[in-house]
C-alpha positions as CSV (number, residue, x, y, z in Angstrom):
1,M,34.1,48.1,-57.7
2,K,31.3,48.8,-55.2
3,V,30.3,48.1,-51.6
4,R,27.4,45.6,-51.3
5,R,25.4,45.0,-48.2
6,F,23.3,41.8,-47.9
7,V,21.6,39.7,-45.2
8,I,22.1,36.0,-44.6
9,K,19.3,34.4,-42.6
10,C,20.3,31.6,-40.3
11,I,18.2,29.0,-38.5
12,N,19.4,30.5,-35.2
13,E,21.9,32.9,-33.7
14,E,24.5,30.2,-33.0
15,V,24.7,29.3,-36.6
16,C,25.2,33.0,-37.5
17,Y,28.2,33.3,-35.1
18,E,29.7,30.1,-36.4
19,L,29.2,31.3,-40.0
20,L,30.9,34.6,-39.2
21,H,33.9,32.7,-37.8
22,K,34.1,30.5,-40.9
23,I,33.9,33.5,-43.1
24,S,36.9,35.1,-41.4
25,E,38.9,31.8,-41.8
26,E,37.9,30.5,-45.2
27,V,36.4,33.3,-47.4
28,S,38.8,35.5,-49.4
29,A,37.5,38.9,-50.4
30,R,39.0,42.4,-51.1
31,W,37.2,43.7,-48.0
32,I,34.5,42.2,-45.9
33,K,32.9,42.6,-42.5
34,G,30.0,41.0,-40.8
35,E,27.8,41.5,-37.8
36,V,25.3,39.2,-36.1
37,D,21.8,40.5,-35.4
38,G,19.7,37.7,-33.9
39,N,19.2,35.0,-36.5
40,K,20.6,37.3,-39.3
41,L,24.2,37.9,-40.4
42,L,24.7,41.4,-41.9
43,I,27.5,41.3,-44.5
44,E,29.2,44.3,-46.1
45,A,31.7,43.6,-48.8
46,L,33.8,45.3,-51.5
47,G,34.3,43.9,-55.0
48,F,33.2,43.8,-58.6
49,P,29.6,42.6,-59.2
50,Y,30.6,39.1,-60.2
51,E,32.9,38.8,-57.2
52,L,30.1,39.8,-54.9
53,K,27.7,37.3,-56.5
54,E,30.3,34.5,-56.0
55,L,30.9,35.7,-52.4
56,R,27.3,35.4,-51.5
57,Y,27.0,32.0,-53.0
58,E,30.1,30.8,-51.1
59,I,28.7,32.2,-47.8
60,E,25.3,30.5,-48.4
61,E,27.0,27.2,-49.0
62,L,29.1,27.5,-45.8
63,K,25.8,28.2,-44.0
64,K,24.3,25.0,-45.2
65,E,27.3,23.0,-44.1
66,I,27.2,24.5,-40.6
67,E,23.5,24.0,-40.2
68,S,23.8,20.3,-41.2
69,A,26.7,19.7,-38.9
70,M,25.5,21.7,-35.9
71,L,21.8,20.9,-35.7
72,P,20.8,17.4,-34.8
73,Y,17.5,19.0,-34.0
74,T,16.1,21.6,-36.3
75,R,14.8,24.6,-34.5
76,V,13.5,27.3,-36.8
77,S,11.1,30.2,-36.4
78,V,7.7,29.6,-38.0
79,D,7.8,33.1,-39.3
80,E,11.2,32.6,-41.0
81,L,10.5,29.1,-42.3
82,P,8.8,30.2,-45.6
83,K,11.8,32.4,-46.4
84,L,14.4,29.8,-45.6
85,T,12.6,27.0,-47.4
86,K,11.2,29.2,-50.2
87,A,7.9,27.5,-49.7
88,A,4.9,28.7,-47.6
89,V,3.0,25.7,-46.3
90,P,0.7,25.3,-43.3
91,I,2.9,24.5,-40.3
92,D,0.5,22.0,-38.8
93,A,0.5,20.0,-42.1
94,L,4.3,20.1,-42.2
95,V,4.4,18.7,-38.6
96,E,2.1,15.8,-39.6
97,A,4.2,15.0,-42.6
98,L,7.4,14.9,-40.5
99,K,5.7,12.6,-38.0
100,L,4.5,10.2,-40.8
101,L,8.1,10.0,-42.0
102,G,9.1,8.9,-38.5
103,Y,10.6,12.1,-37.2
104,S,9.6,13.9,-34.0
105,A,8.0,17.3,-34.7
106,K,6.2,19.9,-32.8
107,V,5.7,23.7,-32.5
108,E,6.9,25.4,-29.4
109,G,5.6,28.9,-29.3
110,R,6.6,30.2,-32.7
111,T,9.4,27.7,-33.3
112,L,9.3,24.4,-35.2
113,V,11.3,21.7,-33.4
114,S,12.2,18.4,-35.1
115,D,14.9,15.8,-35.2
116,A,14.7,15.9,-39.0
117,P,17.7,17.6,-40.7
118,F,16.8,21.1,-41.9
119,E,17.5,20.1,-45.5
120,E,14.9,17.3,-45.1
121,V,12.4,19.8,-43.6
122,A,13.0,22.3,-46.5
123,A,12.7,19.6,-49.2
124,L,9.5,18.4,-47.6
125,A,8.0,21.9,-47.5
126,R,8.9,22.6,-51.1
127,K,7.3,19.3,-52.3
128,M,4.1,20.0,-50.2
129,K,3.9,23.4,-51.8
130,E,4.0,21.9,-55.3
131,I,1.1,19.6,-54.3
132,I,-1.0,22.4,-52.8
133,D,-0.5,24.4,-56.0
134,S,-1.7,21.5,-58.2
135,E,-5.0,22.1,-60.0
136,I,-7.1,19.5,-58.2
137,V,-5.9,20.5,-54.8
138,R,-5.9,24.3,-55.3
139,F,-9.3,24.6,-56.9
140,R,-11.4,21.6,-55.8
141,L,-10.6,20.8,-52.2
142,P,-11.6,22.6,-48.9
143,H,-8.8,24.2,-47.1
144,S,-8.1,21.6,-44.5
145,M,-8.3,18.8,-47.0
146,K,-5.6,20.5,-49.0
147,K,-3.4,19.9,-46.0
148,A,-4.3,16.3,-45.8
149,V,-3.7,15.6,-49.5
150,A,-0.4,17.5,-49.5
151,V,0.8,15.4,-46.5
152,L,-0.3,12.1,-47.9
153,S,0.8,12.7,-51.5
154,T,4.3,13.9,-50.4
155,V,5.0,11.3,-47.8
156,Y,3.8,8.3,-49.9
157,G,4.9,9.6,-53.3
158,V,1.4,9.2,-54.7
159,N,-0.1,11.8,-57.1
160,P,-2.9,14.0,-55.6
161,E,-5.5,12.5,-57.9
162,E,-4.9,9.0,-56.5
163,V,-5.0,10.3,-52.9
164,V,-8.4,12.0,-53.6
165,N,-9.7,8.8,-55.2
166,V,-8.8,6.9,-52.0
167,M,-10.6,9.5,-49.9
168,L,-13.7,9.2,-52.1
169,R,-13.7,5.4,-51.8
170,E,-13.4,5.6,-48.0
171,G,-16.3,8.1,-47.8
172,L,-14.0,10.9,-46.5
173,L,-14.9,13.2,-49.4
174,E,-18.0,13.6,-51.5
175,E,-18.5,15.1,-54.9
176,G,-20.0,18.6,-54.8
177,D,-21.2,21.0,-57.5
178,F,-17.9,22.8,-57.8
179,K,-15.7,21.4,-55.0
180,Y,-15.4,18.2,-53.1
181,E,-17.1,18.2,-49.7
182,Q,-15.3,17.1,-46.6
183,R,-16.8,14.4,-44.4
184,E,-14.1,14.0,-41.7
185,E,-11.6,16.0,-39.7
186,W,-8.3,16.3,-41.7
187,R,-6.0,14.6,-39.2
188,K,-8.4,11.7,-39.0
189,V,-8.4,11.6,-42.8
190,I,-4.6,11.3,-42.8
191,K,-4.7,8.4,-40.4
192,R,-7.4,6.5,-42.4
193,V,-5.8,7.1,-45.8
194,S,-2.3,6.4,-44.6
195,E,-3.5,3.0,-43.5
196,R,-4.9,2.3,-47.0
197,L,-1.8,3.7,-48.8
198,S,0.4,1.5,-46.7
199,E,-1.6,-1.5,-47.8
200,E,-1.6,-0.5,-51.5
201,W,1.8,0.9,-52.0
């Protein structure tokens, strides 16, 4: 047996305290103690490696339940978001995607605030990251147009190539020697193309 220390990152401090309370009530372990440090829960536990692995999984699942139940509004640090969602995407693009889906979303200081459930925010961020990493987006689009395509492709469930084709037809992109050239500000592009996609799909 060995003592293992690990850190559980929560959306906010309140979730960490509730998680610590749940652990004391529902989690069985040979020996365990926890301490809240801001939006982190510091755990120290004793057990065999397989027990400690199962323990961490159980705690992470408890955290997800608490976050879903406690947070009608998602409030999450912009700096922590990539770690929590396992996907680094431009925060302004994520906000635009949430708005297109009918949620309220804004950034207050360094905090993303939305009435979307956190799991929805996380799933959206992961899907947008997949789009941004696709070949046509990663290598052929200017930076701000990557954001526009990621938002539109994710929200409308249309592959990136089809989104780019709509942009070309609308004169929002032009073919360049190596990359497409942008003809309009990316938020305006989202508005124009979303109107077309709403008509076509």
